[in-house]
C-alpha positions in Angstrom: 61.5 -86.4 91.5 60.3 -89.8 90.9 61.4 -91.9 88.5 59.8 -94.5 86.4 61.4 -98.3 86.7 61.0 -99.0 83.2 60.2 -95.8 81.0 60.9 -92.0 80.7 58.2 -90.5 82.5 56.8 -87.4 80.3 55.6 -84.7 83.1 56.1 -81.3 83.9 59.1 -80.8 86.2 59.7 -77.3 88.7 63.0 -75.0 88.2 64.3 -76.5 91.1 64.5 -79.8 89.9 65.9 -79.1 86.6 68.6 -76.9 88.5 69.5 -80.0 90.7 69.6 -82.7 87.6 71.9 -80.1 85.7 74.2 -79.6 88.4 74.6 -83.3 88.9 74.7 -83.9 85.1 77.7 -81.7 84.9 79.5 -83.0 88.3 79.4 -86.5 87.0 80.6 -85.8 83.7 83.8 -83.6 84.9 84.1 -86.1 87.7 84.6 -89.4 85.1 87.8 -90.6 84.5 87.6 -89.9 80.4 90.6 -90.1 78.3 91.8 -86.7 77.2 89.3 -84.5 79.4 89.9 -82.9 82.4 89.1 -85.1 85.3 89.8 -85.2 89.4 93.1 -86.4 88.3 94.3 -84.4 85.5 94.3 -80.8 84.7 95.1 -79.0 81.7 97.5 -76.1 81.7 94.8 -73.5 81.6 91.8 -75.3 83.2 91.6 -76.9 86.7 89.1 -79.7 87.4 87.9 -77.2 90.1 87.1 -74.4 87.3 84.4 -77.4 86.1 83.2 -77.7 89.5 82.3 -74.0 90.0 80.7 -73.7 86.2 78.4 -77.0 87.2 77.2 -74.8 90.1 76.5 -71.8 88.0 75.0 -74.0 85.4 72.2 -75.1 87.9 71.6 -71.5 89.5 70.9 -70.1 86.0 68.6 -72.7 85.0 66.5 -71.9 88.2 65.3 -69.2 86.2 64.3 -71.2 83.3 60.5 -70.1 83.3 61.5 -66.2 83.2 64.4 -66.3 81.0 64.8 -67.0 77.0 66.7 -69.9 76.0 69.4 -67.5 74.3 69.7 -65.3 77.9 70.1 -68.8 79.7 73.0 -69.8 77.6 74.2 -66.0 77.8 74.1 -65.9 81.8 75.6 -69.3 82.5 78.8 -68.0 80.1 79.1 -64.5 81.6 78.9 -65.8 84.9 81.4 -68.5 84.3 83.9 -66.1 82.4 83.4 -63.6 85.6 84.3 -66.5 88.4 86.4 -68.9 85.9 87.6 -66.7 83.5 87.9 -69.4 80.8 85.4 -71.3 78.9 84.3 -74.4 80.6 80.6 -74.6 79.8 79.4 -73.2 76.4 78.7 -76.3 75.0 76.8 -77.9 77.9 75.2 -74.4 78.0 74.0 -74.7 74.5 72.6 -78.2 75.0 71.2 -77.4 78.3 69.3 -74.5 78.0 66.6 -75.7 75.4 66.3 -79.1 77.6 65.5 -77.2 80.4 63.0 -75.2 78.7 61.5 -78.5 77.2 61.1 -79.9 80.8 59.2 -77.4 82.5 56.7 -77.5 79.3 53.1 -77.9 80.5 51.6 -81.2 79.2 52.6 -84.7 79.5 54.5 -85.2 76.0 57.6 -86.6 75.7 60.6 -84.8 76.7 62.0 -84.8 73.0 58.9 -83.7 71.8 58.4 -80.5 73.9 62.1 -79.9 73.0 60.7 -79.8 69.4 58.7 -77.1 70.2 61.3 -75.0 72.3 63.8 -75.0 69.4 61.2 -74.5 66.9 60.2 -71.3 68.7 63.6 -69.8 69.1 63.8 -66.4 67.9 66.4 -63.5 66.5 66.9 -62.7 70.1 68.0 -66.0 71.0 70.4 -65.7 68.3 71.6 -62.5 69.4 72.3 -63.8 72.8 74.1 -67.0 71.8 76.1 -65.4 69.6 77.4 -62.8 72.3 77.9 -65.9 74.5 80.1 -67.6 71.8 82.0 -64.4 71.4 82.7 -64.1 75.1 83.6 -67.8 75.5 85.9 -67.6 72.5 86.0 -71.5 71.8 88.8 -72.9 70.0 88.9 -73.6 66.4 85.9 -71.5 65.4 87.1 -70.6 62.0 85.1 -68.1 59.2 81.5 -68.4 58.3 80.4 -67.2 54.7 76.8 -66.6 56.4 76.2 -65.7 60.1 79.5 -65.3 61.1 79.7 -65.2 65.0 82.2 -62.2 64.7 79.4 -60.2 63.4 77.3 -58.2 65.8 73.8 -57.7 64.6 70.3 -57.2 66.3 69.1 -60.6 65.5 70.3 -63.9 64.1 68.1 -66.9 63.1 69.6 -69.2 65.1 68.0 -72.4 63.5 69.1 -71.1 60.2 72.7 -70.4 61.3 72.9 -73.5 63.1 71.7 -75.5 60.1 74.6 -73.9 58.1 76.9 -74.9 61.2 75.9 -78.4 61.6 78.4 -80.1 58.9 81.1 -78.9 61.5 80.0 -78.9 64.8 78.0 -81.4 66.5 76.1 -79.1 69.1 75.0 -77.2 66.0 73.7 -80.7 64.2 71.8 -81.1 67.6 69.5 -78.1 67.5 68.7 -78.8 63.7 67.8 -82.7 64.2 65.6 -82.2 67.7 68.8 -83.5 69.7 69.0 -86.8 67.5 72.6 -87.7 69.1 71.4 -87.3 72.7 68.1 -88.9 72.5 69.4 -92.1 70.1 72.7 -92.6 71.0 73.7 -90.8 74.3 70.7 -91.2 76.7 69.9 -94.8 75.4 73.5 -95.8 75.6 73.8 -94.4 79.6 70.4 -95.8 80.6 71.4 -99.2 79.4 75.1 -99.0 81.0 73.6 -98.0 84.2 71.7 -101.2 84.2 74.2 -103.2 83.4 76.9 -101.7 85.8 74.8 -100.3 88.6 77.6 -97.9 89.1 77.7 -94.1 87.2 81.3 -94.1 87.0 82.0 -96.9 84.6 78.7 -96.1 83.0 79.6 -92.6 82.1 82.7 -93.5 80.5 81.4 -96.1 78.6 78.4 -93.8 77.1 81.2 -91.3 76.1 83.3 -94.2 74.2 80.0 -95.0 72.4 79.3 -91.5 71.3 83.0 -91.1 70.5 82.8 -94.2 68.4 79.9 -93.3 66.9 80.5 -89.5 65.9 83.8 -88.2 65.3 84.6 -85.2 67.8 84.0 -82.2 66.1 86.1 -80.0 68.2 89.0 -82.3 67.1 88.1 -82.0 63.3 88.2 -78.1 64.1 91.5 -78.0 65.3 93.2 -81.2 63.8 91.3 -82.2 60.5 88.7 -84.8 59.9 90.8 -87.8 59.7 92.2 -87.3 63.1 88.7 -87.2 64.3 88.0 -90.6 62.5 91.3 -92.0 63.8 90.2 -91.1 67.3 86.6 -92.5 67.1 88.0 -95.6 65.7 90.3 -95.9 68.5 87.4 -95.4 70.9 85.6 -98.1 69.0 88.4 -100.6 69.6 88.8 -99.9 73.5 84.9 -100.4 73.7 85.2 -103.9 71.9 87.4 -105.1 74.6 85.1 -104.0 77.2 86.2 -100.4 77.8 85.4 -99.3 81.6 84.0 -102.7 82.3 86.9 -104.7 82.1 90.4 -104.5 83.4 91.9 -104.6 79.6 89.8 -101.9 78.8 90.7 -100.0 81.8 94.4 -100.3 80.8 93.8 -99.1 77.2 92.1 -96.4 78.7 94.9 -95.0 80.9 97.5 -95.6 78.1 95.0 -93.6 75.5 94.5 -90.9 77.7 98.1 -90.3 77.6 98.3 -90.1 74.0 95.4 -87.7 73.7 96.9 -85.1 76.3 100.1 -84.6 74.4 101.0 -81.6 72.6 98.9 -79.3 74.6 95.9 -81.5 74.6 95.1 -80.9 71.1 93.3 -83.9 70.9 90.6 -83.4 73.7 87.5 -84.7 72.5 85.6 -81.8 74.1 82.2 -82.0 72.2 82.0 -85.5 72.9 81.9 -84.4 76.9 79.4 -82.1 76.2 77.2 -84.6 74.6 77.7 -86.9 77.3 76.6 -84.1 79.8 73.2 -84.0 77.6 72.9 -87.4 77.8 73.1 -87.2 81.8 70.9 -84.6 81.8 68.5 -85.8 79.9 68.4 -89.3 81.6 67.7 -87.5 84.8 65.1 -85.5 83.2 63.0 -88.2 81.9 63.9 -91.0 84.9 65.0 -88.7 88.1 68.0 -88.0 89.4 67.6 -91.4 91.9 68.1 -93.3 88.8 71.7 -92.4 88.2 72.9 -91.6 91.6 71.1 -94.6 93.5 73.2 -97.2 92.8 75.6 -99.5 95.2 79.0 -98.8 94.9 81.2 -101.3 93.0 85.1 -101.1 92.8 86.5 -100.6 89.6 89.5 -102.9 90.3 
């Protein structure tokens, strides 16, 4: 996969390239020591780091069929296979974000990735909606709640997916991405990651800084659904304070990150910023699709302490 040194390159990718980028994006996201999340050094009571490694491989394998499967089928297949092997929801949000991005990456032509993504999203069918709703029911994510229209618990032959996402966008950042052509990913996540990679020459702190940037600007919708908007706003302000003292790039910032991580893990990980982790993975995927995986992984290792 080629990488342009200065600007994203709008060219069509092969499914194998897309699959590799997806796997690496998932692996780098979960392997970064992001506060409040499962990491190589911290499991949840019901979810292990190895569960996310398995789901990363599954995500890549599913996306090898990006040419032949509908967007909704890619989401459902990823969730279904993860449920079979892992037994719990570890990649619904990532599957929802990665599936249309993967479809956009293989589209013919030299339009920018986000322009091709817009075409994918506007072409979604009720069949895609039906498959996505089936995936959501299978994953059973936390804090789902009820909806007046297009409730996910209602089984129907077809769902106008973009219309359903529009109704959910105020309470779910991933739904908002579908409605806004992935505005958060393309205007906050990916540009931040690109900048932090150039500054640090190391994907580990760059991923953490991107996560903090996203969290500081967009209150985590998973936390908001489980604990309320006020608590989600408080967590965002805390992320901004840690960024202000350097975050993962400074010794003081790393010390605060460790303290904050312990606080977020109290009370059964109710303050897990899970949606922000998914958006971080989306940023990684987009940067790899636009610049090449080499731009992210071919950096000299730098010690964090």
